[in-house]
A tleap script that builds the chain and sets N, CA, C and O, in Angstrom:
source leaprc.protein.ff14SB
mol = sequence {
  NMET ILE ARG ASN LEU GLY LYS MET SER SER
  ILE GLY LEU LEU VAL PRO LEU SER ASN ALA
  ALA ARG LEU VAL THR GLN ARG LEU GLY ASP
  ALA ASP ALA MET LYS ASP ALA ARG VAL HIE
  PRO PHE ALA LEU LEU LEU ALA GLN THR THR
  TYR ALA SER GLY LYS GLY VAL LYS GLY ASP
  LEU THR TRP ARG SER VAL PRO GLN VAL THR
  ASP ALA LEU GLU SER ALA PHE TYR SER SER
  PHE ALA PHE VAL GLU PRO THR GLY ARG ARG
  HIE TYR LEU ALA LEU ASP VAL SER GLY SER
  MET SER TRP GLN ALA ALA ALA SER PRO THR
  ARG THR PHE THR CPRO
}
set mol.1.N position { 25.155 -45.193 26.099 }
set mol.1.CA position { 25.624 -44.003 25.439 }
set mol.1.C position { 27.144 -44.038 25.296 }
set mol.1.O position { 27.683 -43.661 24.255 }
set mol.2.N position { 27.833 -44.492 26.343 }
set mol.2.CA position { 29.289 -44.485 26.322 }
set mol.2.C position { 29.817 -45.383 25.201 }
set mol.2.O position { 30.804 -45.042 24.549 }
set mol.3.N position { 29.176 -46.513 24.977 }
set mol.3.CA position { 29.614 -47.436 23.931 }
set mol.3.C position { 29.387 -46.888 22.530 }
set mol.3.O position { 30.035 -47.340 21.586 }
set mol.4.N position { 28.490 -45.935 22.371 }
set mol.4.CA position { 28.124 -45.441 21.043 }
set mol.4.C position { 28.700 -44.076 20.697 }
set mol.4.O position { 28.296 -43.481 19.699 }
set mol.5.N position { 29.618 -43.574 21.479 }
set mol.5.CA position { 30.165 -42.244 21.205 }
set mol.5.C position { 30.881 -42.187 19.857 }
set mol.5.O position { 30.757 -41.200 19.131 }
set mol.6.N position { 31.618 -43.224 19.521 }
set mol.6.CA position { 32.305 -43.254 18.230 }
set mol.6.C position { 31.340 -43.233 17.067 }
set mol.6.O position { 31.552 -42.512 16.092 }
set mol.7.N position { 30.289 -44.012 17.162 }
set mol.7.CA position { 29.284 -44.048 16.091 }
set mol.7.C position { 28.585 -42.695 15.965 }
set mol.7.O position { 28.337 -42.215 14.859 }
set mol.8.N position { 28.271 -42.089 17.104 }
set mol.8.CA position { 27.611 -40.781 17.060 }
set mol.8.C position { 28.503 -39.738 16.397 }
set mol.8.O position { 28.014 -38.862 15.684 }
set mol.9.N position { 29.811 -39.831 16.632 }
set mol.9.CA position { 30.730 -38.893 15.986 }
set mol.9.C position { 30.900 -39.214 14.508 }
set mol.9.O position { 31.016 -38.301 13.690 }
set mol.10.N position { 30.916 -40.495 14.153 }
set mol.10.CA position { 31.139 -40.868 12.754 }
set mol.10.C position { 29.976 -40.458 11.855 }
set mol.10.O position { 30.183 -40.167 10.677 }
set mol.11.N position { 28.765 -40.430 12.388 }
set mol.11.CA position { 27.622 -40.024 11.562 }
set mol.11.C position { 27.374 -38.522 11.608 }
set mol.11.O position { 26.449 -38.026 10.965 }
set mol.12.N position { 28.193 -37.793 12.366 }
set mol.12.CA position { 28.092 -36.337 12.395 }
set mol.12.C position { 27.191 -35.781 13.466 }
set mol.12.O position { 26.913 -34.581 13.471 }
set mol.13.N position { 26.726 -36.613 14.373 }
set mol.13.CA position { 25.868 -36.119 15.453 }
set mol.13.C position { 26.681 -35.340 16.487 }
set mol.13.O position { 26.263 -34.274 16.938 }
set mol.14.N position { 27.840 -35.875 16.856 }
set mol.14.CA position { 28.705 -35.188 17.814 }
set mol.14.C position { 29.754 -34.381 17.068 }
set mol.14.O position { 30.677 -34.936 16.472 }
set mol.15.N position { 29.602 -33.097 17.106 }
set mol.15.CA position { 30.586 -32.166 16.548 }
set mol.15.C position { 30.873 -31.124 17.619 }
set mol.15.O position { 30.043 -30.911 18.503 }
set mol.16.N position { 32.030 -30.469 17.560 }
set mol.16.CA position { 32.353 -29.481 18.591 }
set mol.16.C position { 31.271 -28.415 18.745 }
set mol.16.O position { 30.750 -27.888 17.762 }
set mol.17.N position { 30.950 -28.115 19.987 }
set mol.17.CA position { 29.999 -27.074 20.387 }
set mol.17.C position { 28.565 -27.322 19.916 }
set mol.17.O position { 27.782 -26.379 19.806 }
set mol.18.N position { 28.216 -28.574 19.638 }
set mol.18.CA position { 26.838 -28.884 19.238 }
set mol.18.C position { 25.981 -29.169 20.464 }
set mol.18.O position { 26.497 -29.380 21.562 }
set mol.19.N position { 24.668 -29.173 20.264 }
set mol.19.CA position { 23.757 -29.505 21.354 }
set mol.19.C position { 23.947 -30.945 21.816 }
set mol.19.O position { 23.856 -31.233 23.010 }
set mol.20.N position { 24.210 -31.846 20.878 }
set mol.20.CA position { 24.427 -33.250 21.229 }
set mol.20.C position { 25.686 -33.402 22.079 }
set mol.20.O position { 25.690 -34.165 23.045 }
set mol.21.N position { 26.747 -32.689 21.730 }
set mol.21.CA position { 27.979 -32.754 22.523 }
set mol.21.C position { 27.748 -32.185 23.922 }
set mol.21.O position { 28.286 -32.700 24.902 }
set mol.22.N position { 26.959 -31.140 24.010 }
set mol.22.CA position { 26.631 -30.556 25.307 }
set mol.22.C position { 25.832 -31.550 26.161 }
set mol.22.O position { 26.088 -31.696 27.356 }
set mol.23.N position { 24.864 -32.229 25.537 }
set mol.23.CA position { 24.063 -33.221 26.250 }
set mol.23.C position { 24.921 -34.387 26.737 }
set mol.23.O position { 24.757 -34.850 27.866 }
set mol.24.N position { 25.833 -34.863 25.889 }
set mol.24.CA position { 26.716 -35.970 26.273 }
set mol.24.C position { 27.618 -35.554 27.433 }
set mol.24.O position { 27.803 -36.326 28.374 }
set mol.25.N position { 28.175 -34.364 27.381 }
set mol.25.CA position { 29.047 -33.913 28.467 }
set mol.25.C position { 28.266 -33.729 29.762 }
set mol.25.O position { 28.792 -33.990 30.844 }
set mol.26.N position { 27.022 -33.284 29.663 }
set mol.26.CA position { 26.193 -33.167 30.870 }
set mol.26.C position { 25.898 -34.539 31.465 }
set mol.26.O position { 25.951 -34.710 32.683 }
set mol.27.N position { 25.588 -35.515 30.618 }
set mol.27.CA position { 25.300 -36.866 31.107 }
set mol.27.C position { 26.539 -37.503 31.729 }
set mol.27.O position { 26.442 -38.192 32.745 }
set mol.28.N position { 27.709 -37.272 31.117 }
set mol.28.CA position { 28.951 -37.825 31.673 }
set mol.28.C position { 29.332 -37.124 32.970 }
set mol.28.O position { 30.022 -37.710 33.804 }
set mol.29.N position { 28.904 -35.900 33.152 }
set mol.29.CA position { 29.205 -35.155 34.368 }
set mol.29.C position { 28.237 -35.413 35.509 }
set mol.29.O position { 28.465 -34.943 36.623 }
set mol.30.N position { 27.168 -36.146 35.257 }
set mol.30.CA position { 26.177 -36.451 36.287 }
set mol.30.C position { 26.654 -37.655 37.095 }
set mol.30.O position { 26.460 -38.800 36.687 }
set mol.31.N position { 27.276 -37.391 38.237 }
set mol.31.CA position { 27.868 -38.452 39.059 }
set mol.31.C position { 26.816 -39.418 39.589 }
set mol.31.O position { 27.074 -40.618 39.680 }
set mol.32.N position { 25.640 -38.917 39.938 }
set mol.32.CA position { 24.585 -39.796 40.456 }
set mol.32.C position { 24.109 -40.791 39.393 }
set mol.32.O position { 23.880 -41.964 39.689 }
set mol.33.N position { 23.964 -40.317 38.168 }
set mol.33.CA position { 23.541 -41.208 37.086 }
set mol.33.C position { 24.617 -42.248 36.794 }
set mol.33.O position { 24.306 -43.406 36.517 }
set mol.34.N position { 25.874 -41.837 36.854 }
set mol.34.CA position { 26.971 -42.785 36.622 }
set mol.34.C position { 27.024 -43.831 37.733 }
set mol.34.O position { 27.309 -45.001 37.481 }
set mol.35.N position { 26.748 -43.402 38.956 }
set mol.35.CA position { 26.736 -44.346 40.067 }
set mol.35.C position { 25.580 -45.322 39.930 }
set mol.35.O position { 25.749 -46.520 40.154 }
set mol.36.N position { 24.394 -44.814 39.558 }
set mol.36.CA position { 23.226 -45.669 39.377 }
set mol.36.C position { 23.432 -46.671 38.232 }
set mol.36.O position { 22.941 -47.798 38.291 }
set mol.37.N position { 24.156 -46.253 37.201 }
set mol.37.CA position { 24.418 -47.134 36.067 }
set mol.37.C position { 25.566 -48.109 36.351 }
set mol.37.O position { 25.840 -49.003 35.551 }
set mol.38.N position { 26.226 -47.931 37.485 }
set mol.38.CA position { 27.328 -48.793 37.904 }
set mol.38.C position { 28.443 -48.838 36.863 }
set mol.38.O position { 28.940 -49.908 36.511 }
set mol.39.N position { 28.823 -47.664 36.380 }
set mol.39.CA position { 29.895 -47.570 35.398 }
set mol.39.C position { 31.224 -47.649 36.138 }
set mol.39.O position { 31.491 -46.848 37.034 }
set mol.40.N position { 32.047 -48.605 35.766 }
set mol.40.CA position { 33.337 -48.817 36.421 }
set mol.40.C position { 34.374 -47.844 35.860 }
set mol.40.O position { 34.329 -47.508 34.677 }
set mol.41.N position { 35.302 -47.391 36.694 }
set mol.41.CA position { 36.344 -46.479 36.202 }
set mol.41.C position { 37.140 -47.041 35.025 }
set mol.41.O position { 37.522 -46.299 34.121 }
set mol.42.N position { 37.388 -48.349 35.037 }
set mol.42.CA position { 38.148 -48.938 33.937 }
set mol.42.C position { 37.377 -48.856 32.621 }
set mol.42.O position { 37.982 -48.661 31.567 }
set mol.43.N position { 36.062 -49.001 32.665 }
set mol.43.CA position { 35.243 -48.862 31.461 }
set mol.43.C position { 35.338 -47.442 30.912 }
set mol.43.O position { 35.383 -47.237 29.699 }
set mol.44.N position { 35.368 -46.473 31.809 }
set mol.44.CA position { 35.505 -45.078 31.370 }
set mol.44.C position { 36.895 -44.812 30.795 }
set mol.44.O position { 37.035 -44.067 29.825 }
set mol.45.N position { 37.917 -45.418 31.389 }
set mol.45.CA position { 39.276 -45.257 30.862 }
set mol.45.C position { 39.377 -45.843 29.456 }
set mol.45.O position { 39.949 -45.220 28.562 }
set mol.46.N position { 38.825 -47.033 29.258 }
set mol.46.CA position { 38.837 -47.636 27.923 }
set mol.46.C position { 38.047 -46.799 26.929 }
set mol.46.O position { 38.476 -46.612 25.791 }
set mol.47.N position { 36.900 -46.299 27.355 }
set mol.47.CA position { 36.085 -45.472 26.471 }
set mol.47.C position { 36.824 -44.185 26.091 }
set mol.47.O position { 36.775 -43.754 24.939 }
set mol.48.N position { 37.495 -43.586 27.048 }
set mol.48.CA position { 38.210 -42.340 26.782 }
set mol.48.C position { 39.369 -42.558 25.809 }
set mol.48.O position { 39.544 -41.780 24.871 }
set mol.49.N position { 40.156 -43.602 26.025 }
set mol.49.CA position { 41.298 -43.844 25.141 }
set mol.49.C position { 40.836 -44.269 23.746 }
set mol.49.O position { 41.433 -43.865 22.748 }
set mol.50.N position { 39.792 -45.068 23.671 }
set mol.50.CA position { 39.284 -45.496 22.368 }
set mol.50.C position { 38.685 -44.314 21.621 }
set mol.50.O position { 38.957 -44.124 20.435 }
set mol.51.N position { 37.868 -43.515 22.310 }
set mol.51.CA position { 37.230 -42.377 21.648 }
set mol.51.C position { 38.272 -41.352 21.198 }
set mol.51.O position { 38.170 -40.809 20.098 }
set mol.52.N position { 39.258 -41.088 22.026 }
set mol.52.CA position { 40.293 -40.106 21.666 }
set mol.52.C position { 41.141 -40.579 20.492 }
set mol.52.O position { 41.669 -39.757 19.744 }
set mol.53.N position { 41.280 -41.904 20.319 }
set mol.53.CA position { 42.089 -42.426 19.212 }
set mol.53.C position { 41.428 -42.213 17.857 }
set mol.53.O position { 42.113 -42.150 16.837 }
set mol.54.N position { 40.097 -42.102 17.837 }
set mol.54.CA position { 39.392 -41.849 16.584 }
set mol.54.C position { 39.098 -43.087 15.771 }
set mol.54.O position { 38.663 -42.982 14.624 }
set mol.55.N position { 39.326 -44.258 16.338 }
set mol.55.CA position { 38.993 -45.497 15.636 }
set mol.55.C position { 38.700 -46.580 16.647 }
set mol.55.O position { 39.231 -46.578 17.758 }
set mol.56.N position { 37.844 -47.508 16.249 }
set mol.56.CA position { 37.456 -48.583 17.134 }
set mol.56.C position { 38.513 -49.669 17.210 }
set mol.56.O position { 39.405 -49.738 16.364 }
set mol.57.N position { 38.413 -50.514 18.224 }
set mol.57.CA position { 39.335 -51.624 18.378 }
set mol.57.C position { 39.047 -52.680 17.321 }
set mol.57.O position { 39.969 -53.243 16.730 }
set mol.58.N position { 37.789 -52.941 17.087 }
set mol.58.CA position { 37.374 -53.899 16.068 }
set mol.58.C position { 36.676 -53.143 14.949 }
set mol.58.O position { 36.084 -52.089 15.183 }
set mol.59.N position { 36.739 -53.664 13.760 }
set mol.59.CA position { 36.033 -53.055 12.643 }
set mol.59.C position { 36.789 -51.900 12.020 }
set mol.59.O position { 37.944 -51.638 12.355 }
set mol.60.N position { 36.125 -51.219 11.114 }
set mol.60.CA position { 36.744 -50.146 10.339 }
set mol.60.C position { 36.194 -48.766 10.672 }
set mol.60.O position { 36.492 -47.805 9.963 }
set mol.61.N position { 35.411 -48.644 11.716 }
set mol.61.CA position { 34.782 -47.374 12.048 }
set mol.61.C position { 35.829 -46.357 12.502 }
set mol.61.O position { 36.656 -46.643 13.368 }
set mol.62.N position { 35.780 -45.174 11.905 }
set mol.62.CA position { 36.653 -44.073 12.302 }
set mol.62.C position { 35.807 -42.827 12.512 }
set mol.62.O position { 34.704 -42.713 11.977 }
set mol.63.N position { 36.338 -41.890 13.300 }
set mol.63.CA position { 35.624 -40.657 13.589 }
set mol.63.C position { 36.605 -39.594 14.029 }
set mol.63.O position { 37.764 -39.873 14.334 }
set mol.64.N position { 36.112 -38.372 14.055 }
set mol.64.CA position { 36.875 -37.258 14.624 }
set mol.64.C position { 36.386 -37.059 16.045 }
set mol.64.O position { 35.205 -36.794 16.272 }
set mol.65.N position { 37.284 -37.185 16.987 }
set mol.65.CA position { 36.866 -37.044 18.381 }
set mol.65.C position { 36.619 -35.576 18.714 }
set mol.65.O position { 37.296 -34.680 18.207 }
set mol.66.N position { 35.650 -35.361 19.563 }
set mol.66.CA position { 35.282 -34.019 20.006 }
set mol.66.C position { 35.996 -33.755 21.328 }
set mol.66.O position { 35.818 -34.519 22.277 }
set mol.67.N position { 36.799 -32.695 21.417 }
set mol.67.CA position { 37.555 -32.428 22.647 }
set mol.67.C position { 36.678 -32.310 23.897 }
set mol.67.O position { 37.091 -32.728 24.978 }
set mol.68.N position { 35.480 -31.748 23.764 }
set mol.68.CA position { 34.567 -31.637 24.907 }
set mol.68.C position { 34.235 -33.012 25.468 }
set mol.68.O position { 34.240 -33.210 26.683 }
set mol.69.N position { 33.950 -33.953 24.594 }
set mol.69.CA position { 33.568 -35.296 25.010 }
set mol.69.C position { 34.769 -36.024 25.613 }
set mol.69.O position { 34.635 -36.712 26.625 }
set mol.70.N position { 35.928 -35.875 24.999 }
set mol.70.CA position { 37.134 -36.504 25.532 }
set mol.70.C position { 37.431 -35.983 26.929 }
set mol.70.O position { 37.769 -36.764 27.819 }
set mol.71.N position { 37.312 -34.679 27.134 }
set mol.71.CA position { 37.542 -34.093 28.457 }
set mol.71.C position { 36.493 -34.558 29.462 }
set mol.71.O position { 36.811 -34.799 30.626 }
set mol.72.N position { 35.237 -34.685 29.015 }
set mol.72.CA position { 34.174 -35.150 29.905 }
set mol.72.C position { 34.394 -36.604 30.311 }
set mol.72.O position { 34.114 -36.976 31.450 }
set mol.73.N position { 34.890 -37.427 29.394 }
set mol.73.CA position { 35.207 -38.818 29.731 }
set mol.73.C position { 36.341 -38.895 30.749 }
set mol.73.O position { 36.314 -39.723 31.660 }
set mol.74.N position { 37.329 -38.031 30.588 }
set mol.74.CA position { 38.434 -38.012 31.550 }
set mol.74.C position { 37.950 -37.561 32.932 }
set mol.74.O position { 38.340 -38.146 33.942 }
set mol.75.N position { 37.120 -36.544 32.983 }
set mol.75.CA position { 36.575 -36.078 34.264 }
set mol.75.C position { 35.703 -37.151 34.911 }
set mol.75.O position { 35.752 -37.354 36.124 }
set mol.76.N position { 34.904 -37.836 34.092 }
set mol.76.CA position { 34.057 -38.911 34.621 }
set mol.76.C position { 34.906 -40.048 35.168 }
set mol.76.O position { 34.547 -40.667 36.169 }
set mol.77.N position { 36.027 -40.324 34.518 }
set mol.77.CA position { 36.936 -41.364 35.002 }
set mol.77.C position { 37.419 -41.048 36.408 }
set mol.77.O position { 37.355 -41.896 37.297 }
set mol.78.N position { 37.900 -39.833 36.608 }
set mol.78.CA position { 38.418 -39.469 37.929 }
set mol.78.C position { 37.316 -39.389 38.982 }
set mol.78.O position { 37.532 -39.767 40.133 }
set mol.79.N position { 36.157 -38.907 38.604 }
set mol.79.CA position { 35.079 -38.809 39.594 }
set mol.79.C position { 34.444 -40.162 39.906 }
set mol.79.O position { 33.803 -40.309 40.947 }
set mol.80.N position { 34.607 -41.148 39.032 }
set mol.80.CA position { 33.984 -42.450 39.248 }
set mol.80.C position { 34.642 -43.247 40.373 }
set mol.80.O position { 34.045 -44.200 40.874 }
set mol.81.N position { 35.834 -42.888 40.775 }
set mol.81.CA position { 36.484 -43.606 41.874 }
set mol.81.C position { 35.752 -43.384 43.195 }
set mol.81.O position { 35.880 -44.194 44.113 }
set mol.82.N position { 34.999 -42.316 43.300 }
set mol.82.CA position { 34.288 -42.015 44.542 }
set mol.82.C position { 33.175 -43.011 44.824 }
set mol.82.O position { 32.815 -43.214 45.983 }
set mol.83.N position { 32.619 -43.640 43.788 }
set mol.83.CA position { 31.509 -44.543 44.036 }
set mol.83.C position { 31.828 -46.016 43.774 }
set mol.83.O position { 30.918 -46.826 43.595 }
set mol.84.N position { 33.110 -46.362 43.750 }
set mol.84.CA position { 33.493 -47.762 43.677 }
set mol.84.C position { 33.416 -48.341 45.081 }
set mol.84.O position { 33.997 -47.801 46.023 }
set mol.85.N position { 32.694 -49.446 45.206 }
set mol.85.CA position { 32.533 -50.067 46.513 }
set mol.85.C position { 33.629 -51.103 46.721 }
set mol.85.O position { 33.783 -52.005 45.897 }
set mol.86.N position { 34.389 -50.992 47.802 }
set mol.86.CA position { 35.441 -51.977 48.049 }
set mol.86.C position { 34.834 -53.353 48.360 }
set mol.86.O position { 33.793 -53.457 49.008 }
set mol.87.N position { 35.509 -54.397 47.883 }
set mol.87.CA position { 35.022 -55.758 48.099 }
set mol.87.C position { 35.513 -56.338 49.410 }
set mol.87.O position { 34.930 -57.296 49.918 }
set mol.88.N position { 36.573 -55.777 49.965 }
set mol.88.CA position { 37.142 -56.326 51.186 }
set mol.88.C position { 38.033 -57.523 50.918 }
set mol.88.O position { 38.551 -58.125 51.859 }
set mol.89.N position { 38.223 -57.879 49.673 }
set mol.89.CA position { 39.072 -59.004 49.303 }
set mol.89.C position { 40.431 -58.507 48.871 }
set mol.89.O position { 40.594 -57.360 48.455 }
set mol.90.N position { 41.387 -59.381 48.977 }
set mol.90.CA position { 42.734 -59.061 48.516 }
set mol.90.C position { 42.916 -59.632 47.120 }
set mol.90.O position { 42.431 -60.722 46.814 }
set mol.91.N position { 43.611 -58.895 46.286 }
set mol.91.CA position { 43.857 -59.328 44.912 }
set mol.91.C position { 45.348 -59.282 44.637 }
set mol.91.O position { 46.067 -58.425 45.149 }
set mol.92.N position { 45.790 -60.208 43.829 }
set mol.92.CA position { 47.182 -60.256 43.415 }
set mol.92.C position { 47.206 -60.059 41.908 }
set mol.92.O position { 46.577 -60.818 41.170 }
set mol.93.N position { 47.924 -59.051 41.450 }
set mol.93.CA position { 47.994 -58.741 40.035 }
set mol.93.C position { 49.430 -58.936 39.569 }
set mol.93.O position { 50.354 -58.334 40.115 }
set mol.94.N position { 49.610 -59.771 38.570 }
set mol.94.CA position { 50.938 -60.021 38.007 }
set mol.94.C position { 50.939 -59.602 36.548 }
set mol.94.O position { 50.028 -59.944 35.795 }
set mol.95.N position { 51.953 -58.871 36.158 }
set mol.95.CA position { 52.072 -58.406 34.777 }
set mol.95.C position { 53.363 -58.917 34.177 }
set mol.95.O position { 54.416 -58.867 34.812 }
set mol.96.N position { 53.281 -59.406 32.958 }
set mol.96.CA position { 54.469 -59.810 32.215 }
set mol.96.C position { 54.786 -58.676 31.252 }
set mol.96.O position { 54.059 -58.467 30.281 }
set mol.97.N position { 55.838 -57.959 31.505 }
set mol.97.CA position { 56.196 -56.812 30.673 }
set mol.97.C position { 57.473 -57.090 29.884 }
set mol.97.O position { 58.194 -56.166 29.507 }
set mol.98.N position { 57.742 -58.355 29.640 }
set mol.98.CA position { 58.933 -58.703 28.884 }
set mol.98.C position { 58.757 -58.305 27.420 }
set mol.98.O position { 57.651 -57.983 26.985 }
set mol.99.N position { 59.824 -58.330 26.685 }
set mol.99.CA position { 59.790 -57.923 25.283 }
set mol.99.C position { 58.896 -58.775 24.426 }
set mol.99.O position { 58.318 -58.274 23.461 }
set mol.100.N position { 58.758 -60.053 24.742 }
set mol.100.CA position { 57.927 -60.928 23.917 }
set mol.100.C position { 56.449 -60.575 24.013 }
set mol.100.O position { 55.674 -60.940 23.129 }
set mol.101.N position { 56.045 -59.879 25.059 }
set mol.101.CA position { 54.634 -59.524 25.219 }
set mol.101.C position { 54.249 -58.302 24.391 }
set mol.101.O position { 53.067 -57.968 24.309 }
set mol.102.N position { 55.206 -57.637 23.783 }
set mol.102.CA position { 54.892 -56.441 23.008 }
set mol.102.C position { 54.536 -56.753 21.560 }
set mol.102.O position { 54.189 -55.841 20.809 }
set mol.103.N position { 54.613 -58.011 21.148 }
set mol.103.CA position { 54.274 -58.381 19.787 }
set mol.103.C position { 52.777 -58.302 19.602 }
set mol.103.O position { 52.041 -58.998 20.303 }
set mol.104.N position { 52.298 -57.482 18.686 }
set mol.104.CA position { 50.880 -57.164 18.536 }
set mol.104.C position { 50.014 -58.386 18.262 }
set mol.104.O position { 48.957 -58.535 18.875 }
set mol.105.N position { 50.436 -59.261 17.357 }
set mol.105.CA position { 49.585 -60.389 16.969 }
set mol.105.C position { 49.372 -61.360 18.120 }
set mol.105.O position { 48.319 -61.991 18.206 }
set mol.106.N position { 50.347 -61.489 18.997 }
set mol.106.CA position { 50.196 -62.419 20.115 }
set mol.106.C position { 49.285 -61.837 21.195 }
set mol.106.O position { 48.601 -62.583 21.896 }
set mol.107.N position { 49.272 -60.509 21.332 }
set mol.107.CA position { 48.508 -59.871 22.401 }
set mol.107.C position { 47.051 -59.623 22.026 }
set mol.107.O position { 46.205 -59.463 22.906 }
set mol.108.N position { 46.756 -59.588 20.746 }
set mol.108.CA position { 45.404 -59.236 20.318 }
set mol.108.C position { 44.600 -60.495 19.991 }
set mol.108.O position { 45.020 -61.288 19.148 }
set mol.109.N position { 43.448 -60.692 20.646 }
set mol.109.CA position { 42.643 -61.871 20.353 }
set mol.109.C position { 41.921 -61.803 19.011 }
set mol.109.O position { 41.385 -62.811 18.549 }
set mol.110.N position { 41.901 -60.630 18.379 }
set mol.110.CA position { 41.187 -60.502 17.119 }
set mol.110.C position { 42.070 -60.819 15.922 }
set mol.110.O position { 41.570 -60.943 14.804 }
set mol.111.N position { 43.358 -60.950 16.133 }
set mol.111.CA position { 44.277 -61.243 15.046 }
set mol.111.C position { 44.774 -62.667 15.170 }
set mol.111.O position { 44.900 -63.201 16.272 }
set mol.112.N position { 45.050 -63.266 14.053 }
set mol.112.CA position { 45.570 -64.624 14.055 }
set mol.112.C position { 46.986 -64.623 13.538 }
set mol.112.O position { 47.377 -63.744 12.771 }
set mol.113.N position { 47.745 -65.596 13.954 }
set mol.113.CA position { 49.128 -65.709 13.535 }
set mol.113.C position { 49.176 -66.377 12.170 }
set mol.113.O position { 48.640 -67.470 11.993 }
set mol.114.N position { 49.815 -65.726 11.207 }
set mol.114.CA position { 50.026 -66.320 9.891 }
set mol.114.C position { 51.506 -66.247 9.569 }
set mol.114.O position { 52.050 -65.156 9.399 }
set mol.115.N position { 52.175 -67.413 9.482 }
set mol.115.CA position { 53.626 -67.407 9.228 }
set mol.115.C position { 53.953 -66.982 7.815 }
set mol.115.O position { 55.125 -66.925 7.443 }
savepdb mol mol.pdb
quit
């Protein structure tokens, strides 16, 4: 369901205050179902930012985001940290935030460099 929110909005199924929007917000608010589905907080963060933007990362699909759904995705993101199981391993995360990393074509795997 989370992967198809944009499509549901683009075809007119998800509109503000509709029954479908109410059902989606109820499903996103069900912490037990989210835990059983093993939805990671990062997946919810990506879904929330993509859905709120109104367009997909790939393709030409656009939609009008429903504020109820966007808020439900944000709430699900914060509540999902409660059911993340620690691995007991240590991780090292390194980020390159230099100016050269901000060039869109180099950072996106879907675009190719054309001189």
